[in-house]
C-alpha positions as CSV (number, residue, x, y, z in Angstrom):
1,M,183.5,112.6,96.3
2,K,182.1,109.1,96.9
3,N,183.7,107.7,93.7
4,S,187.2,108.8,94.9
5,I,186.9,106.9,98.2
6,E,189.0,103.8,98.4
7,I,187.1,100.8,99.7
8,N,188.9,97.6,100.8
9,C,188.8,95.1,97.8
10,G,187.8,92.4,100.2
11,I,184.4,94.0,100.6
12,V,182.2,92.5,97.9
13,G,178.6,91.7,96.9
14,A,175.8,92.9,99.2
15,D,178.3,94.2,101.7
16,L,179.8,96.4,99.1
17,D,176.4,97.8,98.2
18,R,175.7,98.6,101.9
19,V,179.1,100.3,102.3
20,R,178.4,102.4,99.2
21,Q,175.0,103.4,100.8
22,L,177.0,104.5,103.9
23,V,179.2,106.6,101.6
24,D,176.0,108.1,100.2
25,V,174.8,108.8,103.7
26,R,178.0,110.7,104.5
27,E,177.7,112.7,101.3
28,L,174.1,113.6,102.1
29,N,175.0,114.5,105.7
30,N,177.7,116.8,104.5
31,E,175.5,118.4,101.8
32,A,172.6,119.0,104.2
33,A,174.9,120.3,106.9
34,W,176.5,122.8,104.6
35,L,173.2,124.0,103.1
36,L,171.8,124.6,106.6
37,C,175.0,126.2,107.8
38,D,175.0,128.6,105.0
39,F,171.4,129.4,105.6
40,L,171.9,130.1,109.3
41,N,175.0,132.2,108.6
42,D,173.5,134.2,105.7
43,N,169.8,134.4,106.0
44,P,168.4,133.1,109.4
45,K,165.6,135.7,109.4
46,A,164.4,135.0,105.9
47,V,161.2,133.3,107.2
48,S,158.7,135.8,108.5
49,A,155.2,135.6,110.1
50,D,153.7,137.1,106.9
51,L,155.4,134.5,104.7
52,V,154.3,131.7,106.9
53,R,150.7,132.9,106.8
54,E,150.8,133.3,103.1
55,V,152.3,129.8,102.4
56,G,150.2,128.3,105.2
57,C,147.1,129.0,103.2
58,D,147.8,125.8,101.3
59,G,146.7,123.9,104.4
60,L,150.2,122.9,105.6
61,A,150.9,122.6,109.3
62,E,153.0,125.6,110.5
63,Q,156.1,123.5,111.3
64,T,155.9,121.8,107.9
65,T,155.4,125.2,106.2
66,V,158.5,126.6,107.9
67,A,160.6,123.5,106.9
68,A,159.4,124.0,103.3
69,L,160.4,127.6,103.4
70,V,163.8,126.8,104.8
71,A,164.3,124.3,102.0
72,G,163.3,126.9,99.4
73,F,165.8,129.4,100.8
74,C,168.5,126.7,100.7
75,G,167.8,126.4,97.0
76,L,166.2,123.0,97.1
77,D,163.5,121.9,94.6
78,A,162.0,118.7,96.2
79,E,159.5,118.3,93.3
80,L,162.1,118.2,90.5
81,E,165.4,116.9,92.0
82,R,165.6,113.5,93.7
83,K,168.6,114.5,95.9
84,D,166.8,117.7,97.0
85,A,163.8,115.6,97.9
86,L,166.0,113.2,100.0
87,I,167.6,116.2,101.8
88,F,164.2,117.7,102.5
89,D,162.5,114.4,103.7
90,F,165.5,112.9,105.6
91,Y,167.0,116.1,107.0
92,I,165.1,119.4,106.9
93,R,161.7,118.1,107.6
94,R,163.0,116.3,110.6
95,A,165.3,119.1,111.7
96,V,162.9,122.0,111.9
97,R,160.6,122.2,114.9
98,K,158.5,124.9,116.6
99,L,159.4,125.8,120.2
100,D,157.4,127.4,122.9
101,V,158.9,130.6,124.4
102,D,157.2,130.0,127.7
103,D,159.0,126.6,128.1
104,Y,162.3,128.6,128.3
105,L,161.0,131.6,130.2
106,N,159.9,129.1,132.9
107,N,163.4,127.5,133.1
108,P,164.7,128.0,136.6
109,Y,167.7,130.0,135.4
110,Y,165.4,132.4,133.5
111,R,163.0,132.8,136.4
112,N,165.6,133.4,139.1
113,I,168.8,134.8,137.5
114,K,168.7,138.4,136.1
115,I,171.7,139.2,134.0
116,P,172.6,142.9,133.7
117,D,174.6,144.5,130.9
118,A,178.2,144.8,132.2
119,K,181.8,144.7,131.0
120,V,185.2,143.7,132.4
121,G,188.1,144.0,130.0
122,D,187.3,142.2,126.7
123,W,184.4,140.2,128.3
124,S,180.9,141.5,128.5
125,L,177.5,140.5,129.6
126,E,174.8,141.5,127.1
127,H,171.4,140.5,125.7
128,D,170.5,139.3,122.3
129,S,167.3,138.1,120.8
130,Y,165.6,135.9,118.2
131,A,163.0,137.4,116.0
132,A,159.7,135.6,115.4
133,Y,160.3,132.7,113.0
134,E,164.0,133.2,113.0
135,I,165.7,129.9,112.5
136,F,168.4,128.8,114.9
137,L,170.2,125.7,116.2
138,C,168.3,124.4,119.2
139,D,170.1,121.2,120.3
140,D,173.0,118.9,119.7
141,L,173.1,116.8,116.5
142,M,170.7,113.9,116.3
143,L,172.4,110.6,115.2
144,C,170.2,107.9,113.6
145,D,171.0,104.2,113.5
146,D,172.1,104.4,109.9
147,F,174.6,107.1,110.7
148,R,172.4,109.8,109.3
149,E,172.9,113.0,111.2
150,I,170.1,115.5,111.6
151,P,170.8,119.1,112.7
152,Q,168.3,120.4,115.2
153,L,166.7,123.7,114.2
154,G,164.1,125.6,116.0
155,F,161.9,128.7,115.8
156,F,159.5,130.7,118.0
157,D,156.3,132.4,116.8
158,R,157.2,135.5,118.9
159,P,160.5,137.3,119.8
160,F,162.7,135.7,122.4
161,S,165.5,137.6,124.4
162,F,168.4,135.8,126.0
163,P,171.6,136.7,128.0
164,V,175.0,136.2,126.4
165,V,178.6,136.5,127.4
166,K,181.0,137.7,124.8
167,E,184.8,138.0,124.4
168,G,185.9,140.8,122.1
169,G,182.4,140.9,120.6
170,R,182.3,137.2,119.9
171,E,179.6,135.2,121.5
172,W,181.1,132.6,123.9
173,M,178.0,131.3,125.7
174,A,174.4,132.2,125.8
175,I,171.4,130.9,127.7
176,K,169.3,130.0,124.7
177,P,167.5,126.8,123.5
178,S,170.7,125.2,122.1
179,E,172.5,125.4,125.4
180,I,169.5,124.5,127.5
181,E,168.6,121.5,125.4
182,S,172.1,120.2,124.9
183,M,172.8,120.4,128.6
184,R,169.5,118.8,129.7
185,S,170.8,115.2,129.7
186,P,174.1,116.0,131.5
187,V,172.3,118.1,134.1
188,G,170.0,115.2,134.7
189,Q,172.8,112.7,135.1
190,V,175.1,114.5,137.6
191,A,175.0,113.8,141.3
192,G,177.3,113.9,144.3
193,R,180.5,116.0,143.8
194,V,180.5,117.7,140.4
195,A,183.3,119.5,138.5
196,V,182.4,121.9,135.7
197,L,185.2,122.7,133.3
198,G,184.3,126.1,131.8
199,L,182.2,128.8,133.4
200,G,180.3,130.7,130.8
201,L,177.2,132.3,132.4
202,G,177.1,129.6,135.1
203,Y,174.1,127.8,133.6
204,F,175.2,124.2,134.1
205,A,176.6,125.0,137.6
206,Y,173.3,126.7,138.6
207,M,171.1,123.9,137.3
208,A,173.3,121.2,139.0
209,S,173.3,123.1,142.3
210,L,169.5,123.0,142.4
211,K,169.6,119.2,142.5
212,V,169.1,117.7,146.0
213,D,171.5,114.8,145.1
214,V,174.3,117.2,144.2
215,E,176.6,118.0,147.2
216,Q,179.1,120.4,145.6
217,V,179.8,122.0,142.3
218,T,183.4,123.0,141.6
219,I,183.8,125.4,138.7
220,V,187.2,125.4,136.9
221,E,187.8,128.6,134.9
222,R,191.1,130.2,133.9
223,D,189.9,133.6,132.8
224,E,189.8,136.0,135.8
225,R,187.6,138.5,134.0
226,V,184.9,135.8,133.4
227,V,185.2,134.8,137.1
228,E,184.9,138.5,138.1
229,L,181.7,139.0,136.1
230,F,180.2,135.8,137.5
231,E,181.1,136.5,141.1
232,K,179.9,140.0,141.0
233,Y,176.6,139.7,139.0
234,I,175.5,136.1,138.9
235,L,176.7,134.0,141.8
236,P,175.0,136.1,144.5
237,Q,171.6,135.2,142.9
238,F,172.2,131.4,143.3
239,E,169.9,129.9,145.9
240,F,172.5,127.3,146.8
241,A,175.7,129.4,146.4
242,R,177.1,127.5,149.3
243,K,177.5,124.5,147.0
244,I,179.6,126.5,144.6
245,R,183.5,126.5,144.6
246,L,185.5,128.4,142.1
247,L,189.0,127.5,141.0
248,K,191.0,129.8,138.7
249,I,193.1,127.4,136.7
250,D,193.4,125.9,133.3
251,A,191.1,122.9,132.9
252,F,193.7,120.6,131.4
253,D,196.2,121.5,134.0
254,F,193.6,120.8,136.7
255,V,192.7,117.4,135.3
256,S,196.2,116.3,134.6
257,G,197.9,117.6,137.7
258,G,195.5,118.5,140.4
259,M,192.5,116.1,140.3
260,D,192.6,112.7,142.0
261,D,190.5,109.9,140.7
262,G,187.2,109.7,142.7
263,V,187.4,113.2,144.1
264,F,184.5,114.0,141.8
265,D,181.7,111.8,140.8
266,Y,181.1,113.7,137.6
267,V,183.0,116.1,135.4
268,F,181.2,118.2,132.8
269,V,183.5,119.6,130.1
270,D,182.4,122.7,128.3
271,L,185.5,124.4,127.0
272,W,184.8,125.0,123.3
273,H,182.7,127.3,121.2
274,D,181.7,124.7,118.6
275,A,183.0,121.5,116.9
276,S,185.5,123.4,114.8
277,D,187.6,124.4,117.9
278,G,186.2,121.7,120.1
279,L,187.4,118.4,118.6
280,P,191.1,118.8,119.4
281,M,190.2,119.7,123.0
282,Y,187.7,117.0,123.2
283,L,190.2,114.3,122.1
284,K,192.8,115.7,124.5
285,M,190.4,115.5,127.4
286,K,189.3,112.0,126.4
287,A,192.9,110.9,126.6
288,L,193.1,112.3,130.2
289,E,189.8,110.8,131.1
290,A,191.3,107.3,130.5
291,G,193.1,107.7,133.7
292,F,190.0,108.1,135.8
293,A,188.1,104.9,136.7
294,K,185.9,106.4,139.4
295,T,184.8,109.6,137.8
296,K,182.3,109.9,134.9
297,F,183.1,112.5,132.3
298,L,180.3,114.3,130.3
299,Y,180.9,116.6,127.3
300,W,178.9,119.4,125.9
301,V,177.6,118.7,122.3
302,E,179.3,115.4,122.3
303,N,177.3,114.1,119.3
304,T,178.5,116.9,117.2
305,L,182.1,116.4,118.2
306,L,181.9,112.7,117.6
307,S,180.4,113.3,114.2
308,A,183.5,115.4,113.3
309,W,185.7,112.6,114.6
310,R,183.8,109.8,113.0
311,W,184.0,111.3,109.5
312,N,187.7,112.2,109.9
313,V,188.5,108.5,110.3
314,F,185.9,107.2,107.8
315,E,188.1,106.8,104.8
316,D,190.7,104.9,106.9
317,V,188.0,102.7,108.2
318,L,186.9,101.8,104.6
319,K,190.5,100.9,103.7
320,N,190.9,98.5,106.6
321,A,187.5,97.0,107.1
322,T,186.8,93.6,105.4
323,C,182.9,93.6,105.4
324,Y,180.0,96.0,106.1
325,D,179.6,94.8,109.7
326,D,183.3,95.5,110.1
327,V,182.8,99.1,109.0
328,V,180.0,99.6,111.5
329,R,182.0,97.9,114.2
330,M,185.1,99.9,113.6
331,L,183.2,103.2,113.5
332,K,181.2,102.4,116.7
333,S,184.0,100.6,118.6
334,G,186.3,103.4,117.6
335,V,184.0,105.9,119.1
336,C,183.7,103.7,122.2
337,A,187.5,103.3,122.3
338,C,187.7,107.1,122.1
339,K,185.3,107.3,125.0
340,R,187.5,104.9,127.0
């Protein structure tokens, strides 16, 4: 792939070498991402307690043992293949981490909100679980200074059950580590009057409502069945339900036609399932955001979305840049320009 990428002929010498290294980084990013994606889709329960104990006899720390097992199930041989060693050292070893079940069971939402199994139309409230040592995404993508992107994978050493909302049998939102961790920073930032675009199980709205510096949380959700499930089974359990306001309207219609600049101090956007369906909506909302100078917009899994955007424009950047610093500036300033 890298040899077919056109690089501006004005980039020469050491700059050309650095640009080629960046091309290599993108290639490794993609290869690591696809390997781990296939593993998570096809064999996330391949690692077991018995296997960890057996391999752990070699004296490896548990987290390192699990990372090595994941690499093996991905078909990597770090001892014989240089590229495999790079993927293990730069990606998988840094991606896999052991999590503590109690940290999540002590989350305020888990302590205070009890989700029943219920169904309205195609939407349902259910429960799912992770097995001990099952591997799962546990946070937004980690971006390094050199544009290396590290997926965040976690595991527990005992089973973990979590609530989930599904549409037609497809998981739409769940209160599991990936959602809790990827929303931790936005929850910490919001204050004053907050709009939440997308309801799910109401996790973000609930956590925001607990904050003393949050006056009101306005939830914007267009699907009446989701709202019905929330109002019937979840909202009555909110300690600060008086802070919650629900609007049944399309989020884009709301922002473009019914939201004045400064009415909200913060807007948290959570309208997508993942990056594959999220990038077009993200870019559409970013264009609307440009019209708001007094309101700060925050986006769920923004690092992952920006990764998809950045590599979509990467080849055009290489054609137009005139030096390595220009490449970095165009990628980073392009992201900033996308942000506003």
